C-alpha positions as CSV (number, residue, x, y, z in Angstrom):
1,M,2.7,0.9,25.7
2,V,5.4,2.5,23.4
3,A,7.7,0.8,21.0
4,R,10.5,2.0,18.8
5,A,10.2,1.6,15.1
6,S,13.0,-0.1,13.2
7,R,14.0,3.0,11.3
8,M,15.2,6.2,12.9
9,T,11.7,7.6,13.4
10,P,9.5,8.7,16.3
11,P,8.1,6.3,19.0
12,M,4.8,4.6,18.2
13,E,1.6,5.4,20.0
14,Y,-1.0,2.6,20.4
15,V,-4.7,3.0,21.0
16,R,-6.2,-0.3,22.0
17,L,-9.7,-1.0,20.6
18,Y,-12.1,-3.3,22.3
19,D,-15.9,-3.4,22.4
20,E,-17.2,-6.9,23.2
21,A,-20.8,-6.1,22.3
22,A,-19.9,-4.8,18.8
23,G,-17.3,-7.5,18.2
24,L,-14.5,-4.8,17.9
25,D,-11.0,-6.0,18.8
26,G,-7.9,-4.2,17.4
27,V,-5.5,-1.4,17.6
28,I,-4.8,2.0,16.0
29,A,-1.1,2.7,15.7
30,I,0.0,6.3,15.3
31,H,3.6,6.5,14.1
32,S,4.0,10.2,13.2
33,T,2.0,13.4,13.2
34,A,4.9,15.7,12.2
35,R,3.4,16.6,8.8
36,G,-0.2,16.5,9.9
37,P,-2.8,14.0,11.2
38,A,-1.8,10.4,11.0
39,A,-3.5,8.9,7.9
40,G,-3.7,5.3,7.0
41,G,-6.4,2.7,6.2
42,C,-8.2,0.2,8.4
43,R,-7.2,-3.4,7.9
44,F,-9.8,-6.1,8.8
45,W,-8.2,-9.5,8.9
46,T,-7.9,-12.8,10.7
47,Y,-5.0,-12.8,13.1
48,A,-3.9,-15.6,15.4
49,D,-3.7,-13.4,18.4
50,E,-3.4,-9.8,19.6
51,S,0.4,-9.7,19.3
52,A,0.2,-10.6,15.6
53,A,-2.3,-7.8,15.0
54,M,-0.2,-5.4,16.9
55,A,3.0,-6.3,14.9
56,D,1.1,-5.8,11.6
57,A,-0.2,-2.4,12.8
58,V,3.3,-1.3,13.8
59,R,4.8,-2.1,10.4
60,L,1.9,-0.6,8.5
61,A,1.8,2.6,10.5
62,E,5.5,3.2,10.0
63,G,5.1,2.5,6.3
64,M,2.3,5.1,6.1
65,S,4.6,7.8,7.6
66,Y,7.2,7.1,4.8
67,K,4.5,6.8,2.1
68,N,2.7,10.0,3.0
69,A,6.0,12.0,3.3
70,M,7.3,10.7,0.0
71,A,4.1,11.6,-1.7
72,E,4.4,15.1,-0.1
73,L,1.0,14.9,1.5
74,P,0.1,17.0,4.6
75,F,-0.3,13.9,6.8
76,G,1.7,11.7,9.1
77,G,1.4,7.9,9.4
78,G,-1.0,5.7,11.1
79,K,-2.9,2.5,10.7
80,A,-5.8,0.6,12.2
81,V,-5.8,-3.2,12.4
82,L,-9.0,-4.9,13.4
83,R,-9.3,-8.7,14.1
84,R,-12.1,-10.3,12.2
85,P,-14.5,-12.1,14.7
86,A,-14.5,-15.9,14.5
87,G,-18.3,-16.3,14.5
88,A,-21.3,-14.3,13.3
89,F,-21.2,-10.6,13.9
90,D,-22.9,-7.3,12.9
91,R,-20.5,-5.7,10.5
92,A,-22.2,-2.3,10.6
93,A,-22.2,-2.2,14.4
94,L,-18.5,-3.2,14.5
95,F,-17.4,-0.4,12.2
96,E,-19.6,2.1,13.9
97,A,-17.9,1.2,17.2
98,F,-14.6,1.7,15.4
99,G,-15.8,5.1,14.1
100,E,-16.5,6.1,17.7
101,A,-12.9,5.2,18.7
102,V,-11.6,7.3,15.7
103,E,-13.8,10.2,16.8
104,R,-12.3,10.1,20.3
105,L,-8.9,10.9,18.8
106,E,-10.3,14.3,17.7
107,G,-8.7,14.3,14.2
108,R,-5.3,13.0,15.1
109,Y,-5.9,9.9,13.0
110,V,-7.8,9.7,9.6
111,T,-8.9,6.3,8.6
112,A,-9.8,4.8,5.2
113,E,-10.1,1.4,3.3
114,D,-7.4,-1.2,3.4
115,V,-7.3,-5.0,3.1
116,G,-10.6,-6.5,4.1
117,T,-12.6,-3.2,4.2
118,T,-15.0,-1.6,1.8
119,V,-16.7,1.6,0.9
120,A,-19.8,0.4,2.8
121,D,-17.6,0.0,5.9
122,M,-16.3,3.6,5.5
123,E,-19.9,4.8,5.3
124,A,-20.6,3.0,8.6
125,I,-17.6,4.6,10.2
126,A,-18.8,8.0,8.9
127,R,-22.0,7.7,11.0
128,R,-19.7,8.2,14.0
129,T,-16.9,10.4,12.8
130,S,-15.9,12.8,10.0
131,H,-12.3,11.6,10.1
132,V,-12.7,9.0,7.4
133,A,-12.2,8.8,3.7
134,G,-12.8,6.1,1.0
135,R,-16.5,6.9,1.1
136,T,-18.9,7.0,-2.0
137,A,-17.4,9.4,-4.5
138,L,-19.4,12.6,-5.4
139,P,-19.4,13.7,-9.0
140,G,-16.1,15.3,-9.9
141,R,-14.7,14.8,-6.4
142,A,-12.0,12.5,-5.1
143,G,-13.4,9.5,-3.1
144,G,-14.6,6.0,-3.5
145,D,-12.6,2.8,-3.8
146,P,-8.9,3.7,-3.8
147,S,-7.8,0.5,-5.4
148,P,-7.8,1.8,-9.0
149,W,-5.6,4.7,-8.0
150,T,-3.2,2.4,-6.2
151,A,-3.0,0.3,-9.4
152,L,-2.5,3.3,-11.6
153,G,0.4,4.5,-9.4
154,V,2.1,1.1,-9.5
155,F,1.6,1.0,-13.3
156,E,3.3,4.5,-13.7
157,A,6.1,3.4,-11.3
158,M,6.6,0.2,-13.3
159,R,6.6,2.0,-16.6
160,A,9.2,4.5,-15.3
161,A,11.3,1.7,-13.9
162,V,11.3,-0.2,-17.2
163,A,12.3,3.0,-19.0
164,F,15.1,3.6,-16.6
165,Q,16.3,0.0,-16.7
166,S,16.2,-0.7,-20.4
167,G,15.0,2.4,-22.2
168,S,11.9,0.5,-23.4
169,T,8.2,0.3,-22.7
170,L,6.0,-2.4,-21.1
171,S,4.8,-3.6,-24.5
172,G,6.0,-7.2,-24.9
173,K,7.3,-7.4,-21.3
174,V,6.3,-10.4,-19.2
175,V,5.0,-9.4,-15.8
176,S,4.4,-11.9,-13.1
177,V,1.7,-10.7,-10.6
178,L,1.3,-12.2,-7.2
179,G,-2.2,-11.4,-6.0
180,V,-5.0,-10.4,-8.3
181,G,-7.5,-9.0,-5.8
182,N,-8.8,-5.4,-6.2
183,V,-5.5,-3.7,-6.8
184,G,-3.8,-6.6,-8.6
185,A,-6.7,-7.0,-11.0
186,H,-6.8,-3.3,-11.9
187,L,-3.0,-3.4,-12.5
188,C,-3.4,-6.4,-14.8
189,E,-5.9,-4.5,-16.8
190,L,-3.5,-1.6,-17.2
191,L,-0.6,-3.9,-18.1
192,A,-2.7,-5.8,-20.7
193,E,-3.7,-2.5,-22.3
194,A,0.0,-1.5,-22.5
195,G,0.8,-4.8,-24.3
196,A,2.4,-6.7,-21.5
197,E,2.1,-10.5,-21.1
198,L,0.7,-11.7,-17.8
199,V,1.6,-14.5,-15.5
200,V,-0.6,-14.6,-12.3
201,A,-1.0,-16.4,-9.0
202,D,-3.5,-16.0,-6.2
203,I,-5.0,-18.0,-3.4
204,D,-8.4,-17.7,-5.1
205,P,-8.6,-19.8,-8.3
206,A,-11.7,-17.8,-9.4
207,R,-9.6,-14.6,-9.5
208,C,-7.0,-16.3,-11.6
209,A,-9.7,-17.6,-14.0
210,Q,-10.9,-14.0,-14.5
211,M,-7.4,-13.0,-15.5
212,V,-7.3,-15.8,-18.0
213,E,-10.6,-14.9,-19.5
214,R,-10.0,-11.1,-19.6
215,H,-6.3,-11.0,-20.5
216,A,-5.2,-14.5,-21.6
217,A,-3.0,-14.6,-18.5
218,R,-1.0,-17.7,-17.7
219,V,-1.7,-19.1,-14.2
220,V,0.9,-20.7,-11.9
221,S,0.9,-21.5,-8.2
222,I,1.9,-19.1,-5.5
223,D,5.0,-21.2,-4.8
224,E,6.0,-20.9,-8.5
225,I,5.3,-17.3,-9.3
226,A,8.6,-15.7,-8.2
227,G,10.6,-18.1,-10.2
228,V,8.9,-17.9,-13.6
229,A,10.7,-16.3,-16.5
230,A,9.6,-12.7,-16.4
231,D,10.8,-9.2,-16.9
232,V,9.0,-7.8,-13.9
233,F,7.8,-9.3,-10.6
234,A,4.8,-7.5,-9.1
235,P,3.9,-8.5,-5.5
236,C,0.4,-7.4,-4.9
237,A,-0.8,-9.5,-2.0
238,L,0.1,-9.2,1.7
239,G,3.6,-8.1,2.9
240,G,6.8,-10.0,3.3
241,A,6.9,-11.5,-0.2
242,L,10.5,-10.8,-0.7
243,D,12.2,-13.2,1.6
244,A,15.5,-15.1,1.1
245,A,13.8,-18.0,-0.8
246,T,11.8,-15.7,-3.1
247,V,14.8,-13.5,-3.9
248,A,17.0,-16.4,-4.7
249,A,14.4,-17.8,-7.1
250,L,13.7,-14.5,-8.9
251,Q,14.4,-14.5,-12.6
252,A,12.9,-11.0,-13.1
253,R,15.4,-8.2,-12.9
254,L,12.8,-5.6,-11.8
255,V,10.4,-5.8,-8.7
256,C,7.6,-3.3,-8.6
257,G,4.3,-4.1,-6.9
258,A,1.3,-2.9,-4.8
259,A,1.9,-4.8,-1.6
260,N,3.0,-3.0,1.6
261,N,6.1,-4.0,3.4
262,Q,7.4,-6.3,0.6
263,L,10.8,-6.8,2.1
264,A,10.7,-9.6,4.7
265,S,13.7,-8.1,6.3
266,E,15.7,-5.0,5.7
267,D,18.8,-6.9,4.4
268,M,16.8,-8.1,1.4
269,A,17.2,-4.7,-0.2
270,D,21.0,-5.3,-0.3
271,V,20.6,-8.9,-1.5
272,L,18.4,-7.7,-4.4
273,L,21.0,-5.0,-5.2
274,A,23.8,-7.6,-5.2
275,R,21.8,-9.8,-7.5
276,G,21.3,-6.9,-10.0
277,V,17.6,-6.7,-9.4
278,T,16.1,-3.3,-9.4
279,Y,13.6,-2.9,-6.5
280,V,11.1,-0.1,-6.6
281,P,10.4,0.7,-2.9
282,D,6.8,-0.3,-2.3
283,Y,5.6,2.8,-0.6
284,V,6.8,5.0,-3.4
285,A,5.0,2.9,-6.0
286,N,1.8,2.2,-4.2
287,A,0.9,5.7,-2.9
288,G,-1.9,6.2,-5.3
289,G,-4.6,5.0,-2.9
290,I,-3.5,7.3,-0.1
291,I,-3.2,10.2,-2.5
292,N,-6.9,9.6,-3.4
293,V,-7.8,9.3,0.3
294,A,-6.0,12.5,1.2
295,A,-7.7,14.4,-1.7
296,E,-11.1,13.2,-0.6
297,Y,-10.4,14.3,3.0
298,L,-9.2,17.7,1.7
299,R,-12.2,18.0,-0.6
300,E,-10.2,18.0,-3.8
301,S,-11.1,16.9,-7.3
302,A,-10.5,13.6,-9.1
303,D,-8.4,15.5,-11.6
304,E,-6.0,16.6,-8.9
305,V,-5.7,13.0,-7.8
306,R,-4.8,11.8,-11.3
307,Q,-2.2,14.5,-11.6
308,R,-0.5,13.5,-8.4
309,V,-0.8,9.8,-9.1
310,V,0.8,10.1,-12.5
311,G,3.6,12.0,-10.7
312,I,4.6,8.7,-9.0
313,G,6.5,7.8,-12.2
314,P,8.9,10.7,-12.2
315,R,9.4,10.2,-8.4
316,V,10.4,6.6,-9.0
317,A,12.8,7.6,-11.8
318,A,14.5,10.1,-9.5
319,V,14.9,7.5,-6.8
320,L,16.4,4.9,-9.2
321,E,18.7,7.5,-10.8
322,E,20.1,8.6,-7.4
323,A,20.5,5.0,-6.2
324,A,22.4,4.1,-9.4
325,R,24.6,7.1,-9.1
326,D,25.5,6.5,-5.5
327,G,25.6,2.7,-5.6
328,L,22.9,2.3,-3.1
329,A,19.7,0.3,-2.8
330,P,16.7,2.3,-4.0
331,S,15.0,1.7,-0.7
332,T,17.9,3.4,1.2
333,V,17.5,6.5,-1.1
334,A,13.7,6.5,-0.6
335,D,14.0,6.2,3.1
336,R,16.4,9.1,3.5
337,T,14.3,11.3,1.3
338,A,11.1,10.4,3.2
339,E,12.9,11.0,6.5
340,R,14.0,14.5,5.4
341,L,10.4,15.3,4.3
342,M,9.0,14.0,7.6
343,Q,10.9,16.7,9.3
344,E,9.3,19.4,7.2
345,R,6.1,20.5,9.0
346,V,3.3,21.5,6.7
347,A,0.1,23.3,7.1
348,E,-2.6,21.1,8.8
349,P,-5.6,20.4,6.5
350,A,-8.7,22.5,7.2
């Protein structure tokens, strides 16, 4: 089955995954291999049905093509979405079965961590294929949990956007963070160190309590977080946070977060622009994790990862400057830049 993506990009390829004995049920979506193997994490989540999982895979795989191109990585875009079994299951067996499916693609898709998966899961996958990253880091080498790198990239993006918008720093700025899981919690730590004041919301009260204890954050409900008085709104949970109701409620004049697919619909970018809200395109800001994954797969060092992740800030500044000059939404500028880069074939990784 082939479907067209919403942007002017290649047709999607789907690989259906099913192994009843192992509890494996999901899909690998390959969006583009123009720049190299399709790279993107493996999401392990509860979905109502197969079509919901498929829709998520499509959105995420397309986003990875744009993210990898914008970060100038030698990879195309892909994503795996696995449905979490309703009952008891053998987690290691499930991910080993997934690893076998990845191996059958002979390097056309490289997997890694995403929402719901861990370093231990990547180690299970690695027992069946070498086309996996996000494994236990070796001394001096890229690898391990990509969440801190994602958070650092968002922090650098936010810092660059605040400087562009107001010529100031994050010190004293109020940042409202939706979702304080692995990435959101790391981002809060960086923001607190920079002198920002935090307002947080999460479905897990224990996570919020940790932010109160560690950073004196103020806690509000998920329904309230977008409308609090803040300088920056950082969506760091699942996608679709920027819908019509959220955008209408926003008091922050800058949106910069770690979540993928933050715009509930494409027209929200223009709505934000009309409201005078600066939106940092999600896939530009949150590329730190895939930069680490790519470096691990290419056997590069942690120092090389840091250098590239810090480079997200200048990239964001360039996008915002071009958008302001041309009167366009930043997402439009980022998309056309990524699409140009997607056409530039690069050397395949060894």
